[in-house]
C-alpha positions as CSV (number, residue, x, y, z in Angstrom):
1,M,6.1,-3.5,41.7
2,F,5.9,-2.6,38.0
3,K,2.2,-1.9,37.8
4,E,2.7,1.9,38.0
5,T,4.8,1.8,34.8
6,L,2.5,-0.5,32.8
7,E,0.8,2.4,30.9
8,A,4.2,3.9,30.0
9,D,5.5,0.5,28.9
10,V,2.6,0.0,26.6
11,K,3.1,3.4,25.0
12,I,6.8,2.7,24.5
13,L,6.0,-0.7,22.9
14,G,3.5,1.0,20.6
15,K,5.9,3.7,19.7
16,Y,8.7,1.4,18.8
17,S,6.4,-1.1,17.0
18,K,5.0,1.7,14.9
19,Y,8.5,2.8,14.0
20,I,9.5,-0.7,13.0
21,I,6.4,-1.0,10.9
22,S,7.2,2.4,9.2
23,L,10.4,0.9,7.9
24,D,8.6,-1.9,6.0
25,P,8.9,-1.2,2.2
26,L,5.3,-2.4,1.5
27,V,3.2,-0.9,4.3
28,G,5.5,1.6,5.8
29,D,4.3,4.5,3.6
30,I,0.6,3.8,4.0
31,P,-0.9,6.4,6.3
32,S,-2.9,5.1,9.2
33,A,-5.5,6.7,11.5
34,K,-7.5,5.4,14.4
35,K,-11.2,5.2,13.7
36,L,-13.8,3.8,15.9
37,H,-16.4,1.9,13.9
38,S,-18.4,-1.3,14.2
39,G,-17.9,-3.0,10.9
40,G,-16.0,-3.4,7.8
41,V,-16.2,-1.6,4.4
42,I,-19.0,-1.7,1.8
43,Y,-18.2,-1.1,-1.9
44,R,-21.2,-0.4,-4.2
45,S,-21.7,-0.2,-7.9
46,E,-25.0,0.3,-9.7
47,E,-25.8,-3.5,-9.8
48,K,-23.9,-5.1,-7.0
49,K,-22.4,-4.6,-3.5
50,L,-19.4,-6.0,-1.8
51,E,-19.1,-6.2,2.0
52,I,-15.7,-6.8,3.5
53,P,-16.0,-7.4,7.3
54,L,-13.6,-5.8,9.6
55,G,-10.5,-8.0,9.8
56,M,-8.5,-9.0,12.8
57,M,-4.8,-8.3,13.1
58,S,-2.9,-9.3,16.1
59,S,0.5,-10.0,17.5
60,E,1.7,-11.0,21.0
61,V,4.7,-10.0,23.0
62,S,5.8,-11.3,26.4
63,L,8.4,-9.2,28.2
64,T,9.6,-10.8,31.5
65,V,9.9,-8.7,34.6
66,A,13.5,-10.0,34.9
67,D,14.4,-8.8,31.5
68,V,13.0,-5.3,32.2
69,Y,14.4,-5.2,35.7
70,N,17.9,-6.4,34.6
71,F,17.7,-4.1,31.5
72,N,18.3,-6.9,29.1
73,L,18.0,-4.5,26.1
74,E,19.0,-7.1,23.4
75,K,16.2,-9.4,24.5
76,I,13.6,-6.6,24.9
77,C,14.5,-5.2,21.4
78,T,14.3,-8.6,19.8
79,D,10.9,-9.3,21.4
80,I,9.5,-5.9,20.2
81,Y,10.9,-6.5,16.7
82,E,9.3,-10.0,16.6
83,F,6.0,-8.4,17.8
84,A,6.1,-5.8,15.1
85,Q,7.0,-8.4,12.4
86,G,4.0,-10.6,13.5
87,F,1.7,-7.6,13.2
88,L,3.2,-6.8,9.8
89,R,2.5,-10.3,8.5
90,D,-1.2,-10.1,9.5
91,M,-1.5,-6.6,8.1
92,T,0.1,-7.6,4.8
93,K,-2.1,-10.7,4.5
94,T,-5.3,-8.7,5.3
95,M,-4.3,-6.0,2.8
96,F,-3.7,-8.4,-0.1
97,A,-6.9,-10.3,0.7
98,T,-8.9,-7.0,0.6
99,L,-7.1,-5.8,-2.6
100,S,-7.9,-9.1,-4.3
101,Q,-11.6,-8.9,-3.4
102,V,-11.9,-5.2,-4.4
103,T,-10.1,-5.6,-7.7
104,D,-12.3,-8.7,-8.6
105,F,-15.4,-6.7,-7.6
106,T,-14.5,-3.7,-9.8
107,G,-13.1,-5.7,-12.7
108,N,-9.8,-3.8,-12.3
109,I,-7.8,-6.9,-13.1
110,I,-5.6,-8.0,-16.0
111,D,-5.3,-11.6,-17.0
112,G,-2.0,-12.3,-18.8
113,K,-3.4,-15.8,-19.6
114,G,0.0,-17.3,-18.8
115,K,1.8,-15.3,-21.5
116,G,4.0,-13.4,-19.1
117,V,4.6,-9.6,-19.0
118,S,4.3,-7.7,-22.2
119,H,4.0,-4.1,-23.3
120,E,0.4,-4.7,-24.2
121,M,-0.3,-5.8,-20.7
122,L,1.4,-2.8,-19.2
123,L,-0.6,-0.4,-21.4
124,E,-3.8,-2.2,-20.4
125,M,-2.8,-1.8,-16.8
126,L,-2.0,1.9,-17.3
127,E,-5.5,2.4,-18.8
128,K,-7.1,0.9,-15.7
129,I,-5.3,2.5,-12.8
130,H,-5.9,5.9,-11.3
131,I,-2.9,8.3,-11.6
132,D,-2.4,11.6,-9.8
133,F,-0.3,14.4,-11.2
134,D,2.0,16.9,-9.4
135,E,1.9,20.7,-9.9
136,E,4.2,20.4,-12.9
137,G,2.0,17.7,-14.5
138,N,4.3,14.8,-13.9
139,P,2.5,11.5,-13.2
140,Q,2.6,10.2,-9.7
141,F,2.3,6.4,-10.2
142,P,1.1,4.1,-7.5
143,S,3.4,1.5,-6.0
144,L,3.7,-1.7,-7.9
145,V,4.1,-4.9,-5.9
146,I,5.4,-7.8,-7.9
147,H,7.2,-11.1,-7.3
148,P,11.0,-10.8,-7.9
149,N,10.8,-13.3,-10.8
150,M,8.3,-11.0,-12.5
151,A,10.6,-8.0,-12.0
152,K,13.2,-9.7,-14.2
153,S,10.5,-9.9,-16.9
154,F,9.9,-6.2,-16.7
155,E,13.6,-5.6,-17.2
156,K,13.5,-7.5,-20.5
157,L,10.9,-5.1,-21.8
158,K,13.3,-2.1,-21.7
159,S,15.0,-3.2,-24.9
160,D,11.9,-2.3,-27.1
161,E,10.1,0.3,-25.0
162,E,10.6,3.0,-27.7
163,L,8.2,1.2,-29.9
164,Y,5.4,1.7,-27.3
165,K,6.4,5.2,-26.1
166,S,3.8,7.1,-28.3
167,R,0.9,4.9,-27.0
168,Y,2.2,5.3,-23.4
169,D,2.4,9.1,-23.9
170,K,-1.2,9.3,-25.3
171,I,-2.5,7.4,-22.3
172,I,-0.7,9.6,-19.8
173,N,-1.8,12.8,-21.6
174,R,-5.4,11.7,-21.7
175,K,-5.2,10.8,-18.0
176,R,-3.5,14.2,-17.2
177,E,-6.3,16.1,-19.0
178,A,-9.0,14.1,-17.1
179,Y,-7.2,14.6,-13.8
180,Y,-7.1,18.4,-14.2
181,A,-10.7,18.5,-15.4
182,E,-11.9,16.5,-12.4
183,K,-9.8,18.6,-10.0
184,G,-10.8,21.9,-11.5
185,C,-7.1,22.9,-11.5
186,R,-7.0,24.9,-14.7
187,G,-4.5,27.7,-14.4
188,L,-5.4,31.1,-15.7
189,S,-2.9,33.5,-17.2
190,R,-2.3,36.7,-15.3
191,I,-0.9,39.9,-16.8
192,D,0.9,42.1,-14.3
């Protein structure tokens, strides 16, 4: 009876799930694309190689014929929401596992040695990360994902941030110059 609508139902489920995932503060802004390939990702440096196999992410949803036939919208919406949340949990777990492997491989890690957050640690982090710049030369910082307890530690650093501003500005200026040199975005003056 409902076989002819199955394809449309799957498309609707996909559409609403994608929308729910787009609302997530962590992965919602990450662009996605469908790519057909047979394996994971390989990272190489001159002396070593890291292979990360293609991960599996899944979630299940069961919509009953009775709920659809009786238009039990609350139950259907709840099921779709739980489906999307299950997929988000797998996606987040896979993303952090991959990030951990890649940062360990590249050496792009900072060890606070149990001392907590400090300006020195933030400056070291700033040195290691890639920063893009907009047309006006303003830094476009990547997202920072931290535990709520650590966020409180960051707030405490605001009281003496002026002491470190010149070092911060030097790092940003050096990265801005490198960014524009790499992009070949030097602007030429024009006389009209």
